[in-house]
C-alpha positions as CSV (number, residue, x, y, z in Angstrom):
1,M,0.1,-0.1,-0.3
2,S,1.2,3.7,-0.8
3,T,1.8,5.9,2.0
4,P,0.8,9.3,2.3
5,A,4.1,10.8,1.9
6,E,3.9,10.5,-1.9
7,I,1.1,13.0,-2.1
8,E,1.8,16.2,-3.2
9,P,0.8,19.2,-0.4
10,D,-1.7,21.3,-2.0
11,T,-0.5,24.6,-1.3
12,K,-2.8,26.6,-3.6
13,D,-4.7,29.4,-2.2
14,W,-8.5,28.2,-2.5
15,T,-10.2,32.0,-0.9
16,W,-10.9,32.3,-4.7
17,V,-14.0,30.4,-4.5
18,L,-16.1,32.8,-2.4
19,E,-15.5,35.4,-5.6
20,R,-16.6,33.0,-8.4
21,P,-18.1,29.6,-8.6
22,C,-15.5,26.7,-9.3
23,A,-14.8,25.3,-12.8
24,D,-13.9,22.1,-11.1
25,C,-17.0,20.9,-8.6
26,G,-19.7,23.8,-9.8
27,L,-20.1,25.0,-6.8
28,D,-20.8,28.8,-6.4
29,A,-19.9,29.4,-2.9
30,G,-20.5,33.1,-2.9
31,A,-24.6,32.2,-3.7
32,V,-25.4,29.6,-1.1
33,D,-27.7,31.0,1.5
34,R,-26.3,31.2,4.6
35,T,-29.5,29.8,6.6
36,S,-28.7,26.9,4.6
37,L,-24.9,25.8,5.2
38,G,-26.1,23.2,8.2
39,E,-28.3,21.9,6.1
40,L,-25.9,21.6,2.7
41,V,-23.4,20.3,5.0
42,R,-25.6,17.1,6.1
43,D,-26.4,16.4,3.1
44,N,-22.8,16.3,1.8
45,A,-22.4,14.0,4.7
46,V,-24.7,11.7,3.4
47,G,-23.1,11.5,-0.1
48,W,-19.8,10.5,1.6
49,Q,-21.6,7.3,3.3
50,A,-22.3,6.0,0.0
51,V,-18.7,6.7,-1.1
52,L,-17.3,5.0,1.9
53,A,-19.9,1.6,1.6
54,S,-17.7,1.2,-2.0
55,P,-15.7,-1.7,-2.1
56,R,-13.0,0.4,-3.4
57,A,-12.9,2.8,-1.2
58,A,-9.8,2.6,0.2
59,E,-8.2,2.4,-3.0
60,R,-6.0,5.0,-4.6
61,P,-6.7,5.8,-8.0
62,A,-3.1,7.0,-8.7
63,P,0.1,6.2,-6.0
64,A,-0.3,10.0,-5.7
65,T,-4.0,10.8,-5.0
66,W,-5.8,10.0,-2.3
67,S,-8.1,7.2,-1.8
68,P,-11.6,8.1,-0.9
69,T,-11.4,6.7,2.7
70,E,-8.2,9.5,2.7
71,Y,-10.2,12.1,1.3
72,A,-13.0,11.3,3.7
73,A,-10.7,11.4,6.9
74,H,-9.7,14.8,5.6
75,V,-13.3,16.2,5.4
76,R,-13.9,14.6,8.9
77,D,-10.9,16.6,10.1
78,V,-12.0,19.9,8.2
79,H,-15.5,19.5,9.8
80,R,-13.5,19.3,13.1
81,M,-11.4,22.3,12.2
82,F,-14.2,24.7,11.1
83,L,-16.2,24.0,14.3
84,G,-13.4,25.0,16.4
85,R,-13.1,28.2,14.3
86,V,-16.6,29.0,14.0
87,D,-16.7,28.5,17.9
88,L,-13.9,31.0,18.2
89,M,-15.6,33.7,16.1
90,L,-18.6,33.4,17.8
91,T,-16.9,34.0,21.1
92,E,-13.6,35.8,20.7
93,D,-13.1,39.2,18.9
94,D,-11.4,38.9,16.0
95,P,-9.0,35.5,16.3
96,V,-6.6,34.7,14.8
97,F,-6.8,30.7,13.7
98,A,-3.8,28.6,14.3
99,N,-2.2,27.2,11.3
100,W,-3.4,23.8,10.5
101,D,-1.1,21.3,8.1
102,Q,-3.5,19.2,6.5
103,D,-0.7,17.3,4.8
104,E,1.0,16.7,8.2
105,T,-2.2,15.6,9.8
106,A,-2.9,13.2,6.9
107,L,0.4,11.8,7.8
108,A,0.5,11.9,11.9
109,E,-3.4,10.1,11.9
110,R,-2.5,7.5,9.4
111,Y,-5.4,8.5,6.8
112,D,-3.8,5.8,4.6
113,L,-4.7,3.3,7.3
114,Q,-8.0,4.0,8.7
115,L,-11.1,1.7,8.1
116,P,-13.7,3.4,5.9
117,A,-16.7,2.3,8.2
118,D,-14.8,4.2,10.8
119,V,-14.2,7.3,8.8
120,A,-17.9,7.2,8.1
121,S,-19.1,7.4,11.4
122,G,-16.5,10.2,12.4
123,L,-17.2,12.2,9.5
124,A,-21.2,11.7,9.9
125,I,-20.7,13.2,13.7
126,A,-18.5,16.0,12.8
127,A,-20.6,16.8,10.0
128,G,-23.7,16.9,12.5
129,E,-21.8,19.1,14.8
130,V,-20.3,21.7,12.4
131,A,-24.1,21.8,11.0
132,A,-25.5,22.7,13.9
133,A,-23.2,25.4,14.8
134,Y,-24.3,27.0,11.8
135,D,-27.6,26.3,12.2
136,A,-27.5,28.0,15.3
137,V,-26.0,31.5,14.2
138,A,-28.2,34.2,13.8
139,G,-28.6,37.8,13.1
140,R,-25.0,40.4,13.3
141,D,-23.4,36.7,14.8
142,W,-22.5,35.9,10.7
143,E,-20.5,38.6,10.4
144,R,-18.4,37.9,13.2
145,A,-14.6,38.1,12.1
146,G,-11.7,36.4,12.1
147,T,-8.4,35.6,10.6
148,R,-6.5,32.7,9.3
149,S,-3.0,32.4,10.1
150,N,-1.7,33.5,6.3
151,G,-4.0,36.9,6.6
152,S,-7.3,35.9,4.9
153,E,-10.2,37.3,6.4
154,F,-13.3,35.3,7.3
155,T,-17.1,36.1,8.5
156,V,-18.6,33.5,10.0
157,E,-21.0,33.6,6.8
158,S,-18.0,33.4,4.2
159,L,-15.9,30.9,6.4
160,G,-19.0,28.7,6.1
161,R,-19.3,29.1,2.6
162,Y,-15.6,28.5,2.2
163,H,-16.0,25.4,4.3
164,L,-18.7,24.1,2.5
165,H,-17.0,24.4,-1.3
166,D,-13.7,22.3,0.8
167,V,-16.3,19.4,1.1
168,V,-18.1,19.4,-1.8
169,H,-15.4,19.9,-4.1
170,H,-14.0,16.5,-2.4
171,L,-16.7,14.3,-2.7
172,W,-16.4,15.4,-6.5
173,D,-12.5,14.7,-6.5
174,V,-13.7,10.8,-5.2
175,R,-16.9,11.2,-7.8
176,W,-15.4,8.4,-9.9
177,V,-15.9,5.5,-7.1
178,L,-20.0,6.1,-7.6
179,A,-19.6,6.5,-10.9
180,E,-17.7,3.1,-11.6
181,G,-20.3,1.6,-9.2
182,A,-23.0,2.5,-11.3
183,G,-21.8,1.5,-14.6
């Protein structure tokens, strides 16, 4: 089995997805109604359950590409990280988020060895928790601010849209698993 060390780190700044639709996954994050973020995160988590039920969920389509299970483990951890950031934004004035190295996490947590069923359960729980956090945001709290360690500034609303794109895009990344099962 290949190890996560063979994965080329993603160093792109994806904040542009707040300004225009993603040409790959098609999501127009800037057009998402903020009050639907929780529902959309939950819907996305349902899609991951189908992916993780595939007998090929642990297979990498190429040596330098994460398997669907590795992507799902990342998505689970993305939900957890964004929950922490939303909580910070709602409880502190203008917090600066600690840097999160997704590639370091993948190595440390051995995404490549995690079982699809375990990841499915953890992803569903994490998605539900962060979705509930978005559901609870009201009024001016959507405008509360926070800053990523690289200087990117967010409101709770823009952070939620950015978060949604991340998980939608990764489900798009692994669409091959479901397409092969339908064929």
